N, C-alpha and C positions, 0 to 999 in steps of 0.2 A: 168558575169559584164553583168547587164542591165541598161542603161541609153538610158535617151528619148533627143532628141537634137532636141529645138524649134528653129529657126534662125528668128521669128518673134518678138519675146522677149528677142530674146540674153539670152535664159537661157538651165543649164540642169541637169536633176529633175533623181537622184538616184531611186534606185528601191528597192535596198541590201546595204545593210555594201560594202566597196570596202579597199581592199588598195590602200591607195596614192597614193604608184610609179604607181604600178599597171597603175592607171586610170590617172597618167601621164605623163605614157607612149603613153595611147592609144590616149590617148586627142594630143599627139604630133603627132599623123599617123592621125586620124584625122581632121587635123584642121591647113595643114600647113602652116608655117609660123609665125608662132605664131595665129593663128586668133581665138582659145578657149579661149583667154584672153579677149575678149570681152563682154564674157557669165559671167554669175548668178550661181550658184552652189547651187539650189534645194534639200534640201536631204525629200522626200515623199515617203511615199508607195500608187504605184498603184494598184487599181484595176481592169482595164481594157488595157491590155495590147494587141497593136494591129497591126499586120504584118508586124512582127519583122524584120528585115536587119540584118542577120547572120553573124557576118566577121569573117573567118576564119584563122588563124595566117597564118602572112609572113612572109617571109626572110625580112626584108627590107635591106637597101635601093632596090628597082627596076627600075632601069634607064633602057633606060632615060624615062618611062614610068612615069607617074605622077597617085598616085591613084584615083583611080574615084567611088569618092560617089553621090548621088543625091543631099546630098546639098552644093556641090562646084562647079564652071562651071569654067572652063578655056578656057581663049583669046588667039589669036592665041603669044600673046608676055608673053605665064605664069603668065600674073596676074590672078588672082583671085578672085571671086566673090561670098556670100553667097547664095543661092534661101530660097526663102519665104519655111514652110510648118514648119512641128512635126512629127523628127523624130525617129522611137525604133530604138533601135541597141541595138542588144546582141553580145557579146564576149564568 
């Protein structure tokens, strides 16, 4: 599954057909506290796949560690904020 997460435009682009259940599970992993619900889903075909972030399967939950993704920043109170940018993600 290949997706592009754009935290500035609040969009998620799909490069291929995906199973909705799998997409939901991946979004739950990538965006804690249902942050993915702020985004719009845009089904498009990409021709320029740049520096993908490849995520290997993880046996969730991984406690007490928070998953580290470049689009999320945690502060001392476990508050979450989104970093701006466009991220190519492959599962």
